[in-house]
C-alpha positions in Angstrom: -10.2 -25.6 13.0 -13.0 -23.3 13.9 -16.5 -24.9 14.8 -18.7 -22.8 12.3 -21.9 -24.0 14.3 -20.9 -22.8 17.4 -23.4 -20.2 19.4 -21.4 -19.6 22.5 -19.0 -17.3 20.8 -19.1 -14.5 18.4 -16.7 -14.8 15.4 -16.7 -13.9 11.9 -14.7 -16.1 9.2 -12.5 -14.1 7.5 -10.4 -16.2 5.3 -12.1 -15.3 2.0 -11.5 -11.5 3.1 -7.7 -12.4 3.2 -7.8 -14.4 0.0 -9.4 -11.8 -1.8 -7.2 -9.5 -0.6 -3.8 -11.6 -2.2 -5.1 -11.8 -5.4 -2.4 -12.8 -8.0 -2.2 -9.1 -9.2 1.8 -8.3 -8.5 1.2 -6.1 -5.6 1.7 -6.9 -2.2 -0.8 -6.3 0.8 0.5 -3.9 3.3 -1.4 -4.2 6.7 -1.0 -1.4 9.3 -1.9 -1.2 12.6 -1.6 2.5 14.8 -0.7 2.5 18.6 -0.8 5.1 21.2 2.7 3.9 22.2 4.5 1.1 22.2 3.0 -1.7 24.3 -0.3 0.4 24.3 -3.8 0.0 22.6 -4.9 0.4 19.0 -5.9 3.9 18.0 -8.0 5.6 15.2 -5.7 7.6 12.8 -5.3 9.0 9.7 -3.0 7.1 7.4 -1.6 8.2 4.6 1.5 6.7 2.2 3.4 9.1 0.0 5.2 7.7 -2.9 7.8 10.7 -4.5 6.0 13.4 -2.7 2.5 12.7 -3.9 -0.5 10.7 -1.9 -1.2 7.4 -3.1 -3.4 6.0 -0.6 -4.8 6.7 2.3 -7.2 5.4 4.8 -8.2 4.8 8.8 -6.5 2.7 11.3 -8.7 0.7 13.6 -8.9 0.8 17.4 -9.4 -1.7 19.7 -13.5 -2.1 19.0 -12.3 -3.9 16.4 -10.9 -7.5 16.0 -7.3 -7.4 16.1 -6.9 -8.9 12.9 -9.2 -6.3 11.1 -6.7 -3.9 10.4 -5.7 -1.0 7.5 -4.7 -2.9 4.0 -3.3 -1.4 1.1 -2.5 -3.2 -2.2 1.0 -1.6 -3.5 3.9 -2.0 -5.5 6.7 -4.3 -4.5 10.3 -3.1 -3.9 8.9 0.8 -3.5 9.6 3.3 -0.9 6.8 4.9 0.8 6.5 7.6 3.6 3.7 6.7 5.9 2.3 9.5 7.4 -0.1 9.0 10.7 -2.1 11.7 12.6 -4.2 10.9 15.8 -5.1 13.4 18.3 -3.5 16.0 17.1 -0.1 14.5 16.8 1.5 13.3 13.6 4.4 10.5 12.9 6.3 10.0 9.7 7.7 6.3 8.5 9.5 5.1 5.9 8.3 1.4 4.2 10.4 -0.2 1.9 8.2 -2.9 0.2 9.8 -6.1 -0.8 8.5 -8.8 -2.6 6.4 -10.8 -0.4 2.7 -11.4 -0.9 2.2 -9.9 2.5 4.0 -7.3 4.5 3.0 -6.0 8.1 3.7 -2.7 9.6 3.0 -1.3 13.2 3.1 2.3 14.0 3.6 3.7 17.6 2.5 7.5 18.1 4.5 8.4 21.1 7.7 6.7 21.2 8.6 7.6 24.4 6.7 4.8 26.2 9.7 2.3 25.0 
């Protein structure tokens, strides 16, 4: 349990943020983190989700300056196929994700897989 009166540590209670994202609207929350390489650091990148050749969502990933649990979240249809295009520092990767019917799904992307 988090002590909300603690002044010796900086923290935010974010339960309400997650609760609002997980509304009962039939959509899933897809969380995305982008790393410079596997085992590396989180980086800022432009993230686009495409479905049937069209961009349906876009946003920017968070880097190490942000809390580890602060990441890009998209609300998407369950049981659908999306292409994720990540762009950072002149590099581009393209990954496929199939959403399931869970409330929350998570993806970690790596710009440079040669570090495996």
